[in-house]
C-alpha positions as CSV (number, residue, x, y, z in Angstrom):
1,M,-9.8,7.0,9.8
2,S,-11.8,6.2,12.9
3,Q,-9.9,6.1,16.2
4,E,-10.2,3.0,18.4
5,R,-12.6,3.4,21.3
6,P,-10.8,3.7,24.7
7,L,-11.2,0.8,27.1
8,S,-13.1,1.2,30.3
9,A,-11.6,0.3,33.6
10,S,-13.4,-3.1,33.7
11,A,-12.3,-3.9,30.1
12,L,-8.7,-3.0,30.9
13,H,-8.8,-5.3,34.0
14,R,-10.3,-8.1,31.9
15,E,-7.5,-7.8,29.3
16,E,-4.9,-7.8,32.0
17,V,-6.4,-11.0,33.3
18,R,-6.4,-12.4,29.7
19,G,-2.7,-11.6,29.4
20,R,-2.0,-13.5,32.7
21,W,-4.1,-16.4,31.4
22,E,-2.2,-16.5,28.1
23,R,1.2,-16.5,29.9
24,A,0.1,-19.2,32.3
25,T,-1.4,-21.5,29.7
26,R,1.2,-21.0,27.0
27,W,3.5,-23.9,27.9
28,P,0.7,-26.3,29.0
29,L,-1.0,-25.8,25.7
30,I,2.2,-26.3,23.8
31,V,2.7,-29.6,25.6
32,L,-1.0,-30.6,24.9
33,S,-0.6,-29.7,21.2
34,I,2.4,-31.9,20.8
35,G,0.7,-34.6,22.9
36,F,-2.4,-34.5,20.7
37,L,-0.3,-34.7,17.5
38,V,1.7,-37.7,18.8
39,A,-1.4,-39.5,20.1
40,Y,-3.3,-38.9,16.8
41,S,-0.3,-40.1,14.9
42,L,0.0,-43.3,17.0
43,V,-3.7,-44.2,16.7
44,T,-3.6,-43.5,12.9
45,I,-0.3,-45.2,12.1
46,R,-1.1,-48.3,14.1
47,P,-4.8,-48.7,15.0
48,S,-4.3,-51.9,17.0
49,W,-3.3,-51.2,20.6
50,T,-3.9,-52.9,24.0
51,R,-6.8,-51.8,26.1
52,D,-4.7,-49.8,28.5
53,E,-2.8,-48.1,25.6
54,Q,-6.1,-47.2,24.0
55,I,-7.4,-45.7,27.2
56,L,-4.2,-43.6,27.5
57,I,-4.5,-42.4,23.9
58,V,-8.2,-41.5,24.3
59,V,-7.4,-39.6,27.6
60,V,-4.7,-37.6,25.9
61,L,-6.8,-36.8,22.9
62,G,-9.8,-35.9,25.0
63,A,-7.9,-33.7,27.5
64,A,-6.1,-31.8,24.8
65,W,-9.3,-31.2,22.8
66,L,-11.1,-30.0,25.9
67,A,-8.3,-27.6,26.6
68,F,-8.4,-26.4,23.0
69,I,-12.1,-25.6,23.5
70,I,-11.8,-23.9,26.9
71,D,-8.8,-21.7,25.9
72,P,-10.3,-19.7,23.1
73,V,-13.6,-19.3,25.0
74,V,-11.9,-17.9,28.0
75,R,-9.7,-15.6,25.9
76,L,-12.7,-14.3,24.0
77,I,-14.7,-13.6,27.2
78,L,-11.7,-11.6,28.6
79,T,-11.4,-9.5,25.4
80,A,-13.3,-6.2,25.1
81,P,-16.5,-6.7,23.0
82,H,-15.5,-4.3,20.3
83,R,-12.1,-6.0,20.0
84,R,-13.3,-9.6,19.7
85,A,-13.6,-9.7,15.9
86,A,-10.0,-8.5,15.4
87,Y,-8.8,-10.9,18.1
88,V,-10.4,-13.8,16.4
89,R,-8.8,-12.8,13.1
90,T,-5.4,-12.6,14.7
91,Y,-5.7,-16.0,16.5
92,K,-7.9,-17.8,14.0
93,V,-5.9,-21.1,14.2
94,E,-6.6,-21.3,17.9
95,F,-10.4,-20.7,17.4
96,W,-10.7,-23.2,14.5
97,A,-8.9,-25.8,16.6
98,A,-11.8,-25.9,18.9
99,L,-13.7,-27.6,16.1
100,L,-10.7,-29.3,14.4
101,P,-8.2,-30.0,17.1
102,I,-5.6,-31.3,14.5
103,L,-5.1,-27.7,13.6
104,R,-3.8,-26.7,17.0
105,P,-0.2,-27.9,16.4
106,F,0.0,-25.2,13.7
107,S,-0.1,-22.6,16.4
108,L,3.3,-23.8,17.7
109,L,4.8,-22.4,14.5
110,R,3.8,-18.9,15.5
111,H,6.8,-18.8,17.9
112,L,9.4,-19.3,15.1
113,D,9.4,-15.5,14.4
114,S,11.0,-14.9,17.8
115,T,13.8,-17.3,17.2
116,P,17.2,-15.4,17.9
117,G,18.6,-16.3,14.5
118,F,15.7,-14.8,12.6
119,I,15.4,-11.4,14.3
120,G,16.2,-8.4,12.1
121,N,14.9,-6.6,9.1
122,G,17.8,-7.2,6.7
123,G,17.4,-9.2,3.5
124,N,19.2,-12.3,4.8
125,A,17.3,-12.2,8.1
126,L,13.9,-11.8,6.4
127,R,14.6,-14.6,3.9
128,S,15.8,-16.9,6.7
129,R,12.6,-16.1,8.7
130,V,10.3,-16.6,5.7
131,L,12.1,-19.8,4.7
132,A,12.0,-21.3,8.2
133,V,8.4,-20.5,8.7
134,A,7.4,-21.7,5.2
135,A,9.4,-25.0,5.6
136,A,7.8,-25.6,9.0
137,Y,4.3,-24.9,7.8
138,A,4.9,-27.0,4.7
139,G,6.2,-30.0,6.7
140,M,3.3,-29.8,9.2
141,Y,0.8,-29.4,6.4
142,V,2.1,-32.4,4.5
143,Y,2.3,-34.6,7.6
144,V,-1.2,-33.7,8.9
145,I,-2.9,-34.3,5.6
146,A,-0.9,-37.5,5.1
147,I,-2.0,-39.1,8.4
148,T,-5.5,-37.8,8.0
149,V,-5.8,-39.4,4.5
150,L,-4.4,-42.6,5.9
151,Q,-7.1,-42.5,8.7
152,V,-10.0,-42.1,6.2
153,E,-8.6,-44.3,3.4
154,R,-7.3,-47.4,5.3
155,N,-10.6,-49.3,5.7
156,A,-12.2,-48.2,2.4
157,P,-12.9,-50.9,-0.1
158,G,-10.2,-50.9,-2.8
159,A,-8.0,-48.4,-1.0
160,T,-4.4,-48.1,-2.1
161,I,-3.2,-45.9,0.8
162,V,-3.2,-48.3,3.7
163,T,0.2,-47.7,5.4
164,F,2.0,-44.7,6.8
165,G,4.8,-45.0,4.3
166,E,2.3,-45.0,1.4
167,A,0.6,-41.9,2.8
168,I,3.8,-39.9,3.2
169,W,4.9,-41.0,-0.3
170,W,1.6,-40.0,-1.8
171,A,1.6,-36.6,0.0
172,F,5.1,-35.7,-1.3
173,V,4.3,-36.8,-4.8
174,T,1.1,-34.8,-4.8
175,L,2.8,-31.8,-3.3
176,A,5.5,-31.8,-6.0
177,T,2.8,-32.1,-8.7
178,V,4.5,-35.2,-10.0
179,G,1.4,-37.4,-9.9
180,Y,2.6,-41.0,-10.5
181,G,-0.8,-42.3,-9.8
182,D,0.4,-45.4,-7.9
183,Y,-1.4,-44.3,-4.8
184,V,-4.6,-42.3,-4.9
185,P,-7.4,-41.5,-2.4
186,I,-10.8,-43.0,-3.3
187,T,-13.0,-41.6,-0.6
188,P,-14.7,-38.2,-1.0
189,F,-13.0,-36.8,2.1
190,G,-9.7,-38.2,1.0
191,R,-10.0,-36.5,-2.4
192,T,-11.0,-33.3,-0.7
193,L,-7.8,-33.4,1.3
194,A,-5.9,-34.2,-1.9
195,V,-7.2,-31.0,-3.5
196,M,-6.2,-29.0,-0.4
197,L,-2.7,-30.5,-0.6
198,M,-2.5,-29.6,-4.3
199,A,-3.5,-26.0,-3.6
200,G,-0.9,-25.9,-0.8
201,G,1.7,-27.3,-3.1
202,V,1.2,-24.3,-5.5
203,V,1.7,-21.9,-2.6
204,I,4.7,-23.7,-1.2
205,I,6.5,-23.9,-4.6
206,G,5.6,-20.3,-5.3
207,T,7.1,-19.2,-2.0
208,A,10.3,-21.1,-2.6
209,S,10.6,-19.7,-6.1
210,A,10.2,-16.2,-4.8
211,L,12.9,-16.7,-2.2
212,I,15.3,-18.0,-4.7
213,V,14.6,-15.2,-7.2
214,S,15.0,-12.6,-4.4
215,Y,18.3,-14.1,-3.3
216,L,19.7,-14.3,-6.8
217,S,18.6,-10.7,-7.6
218,E,20.4,-9.4,-4.5
219,R,23.6,-11.3,-5.3
220,I,23.6,-10.2,-8.9
221,T,23.0,-6.6,-7.9
222,T,25.9,-6.6,-5.4
223,R,28.3,-8.1,-8.0
224,E,27.5,-5.7,-10.8
225,P,30.2,-3.0,-11.4
226,G,27.7,-0.2,-11.4
227,A,26.2,-1.3,-8.1
228,A,29.2,0.0,-6.1
229,A,28.8,3.4,-4.4
230,P,30.1,6.2,-6.6
231,R,33.4,7.7,-5.6
232,K,33.7,11.3,-4.8
233,P,35.3,13.1,-7.8
234,R,38.9,14.4,-7.2
235,P,39.3,18.1,-7.6
236,R,41.0,19.2,-10.8
237,Q,44.4,21.0,-10.7
238,G,42.9,24.3,-11.7
239,D,40.4,24.2,-8.9
240,E,43.2,23.6,-6.4
241,E,45.1,26.6,-7.7
242,E,41.9,28.8,-7.4
243,D,41.6,27.7,-3.8
């Protein structure tokens, strides 16, 4: 296995600067991610706003998107050249968000692993951590696809998904693979998003099933009579006399 190339003094200095940049921009980017999601939701759920409100929404969306472009570029520049590919793979959501800013709120879920209640390597802690992260990603995934489908479907001729409630209902029905057929996307992009939601539903349901099976298996194992630790055999009477 090849060893990692040592960093030069200038590369170490740049990575120290990158660390300071990441610490300094962490909370502003979190606020901008939330602001972008809120502004995008507002303009999607209710497209009619006053002129001043529209200007405010556009400013929030534009400022957030600009920050989402600047941040990964700066971080990449401050990373040693031979480490850039690995860095991009580690923080791929942040880099993809430069092109699709709606993905940036997903980076907020990265901090769930450090929540005090989920720290630990035990079975319960691990299941709680996986369940919380999976539920958060699933909720964000369903919401983002629902409002995006609403945005692209609302003005299409013959569209059936024209309100926020209909979009959320369609998303959950599709995620659960129920498929009532009362609301369906009719645009090519809307149907592409529907396929992505169906694929995500398979992953989400599979994760939930695996967690349930893991929990039940552990409970059954701990309740079985043979699962208890074997007791140390008591010495026989003849053995005591020999001692």
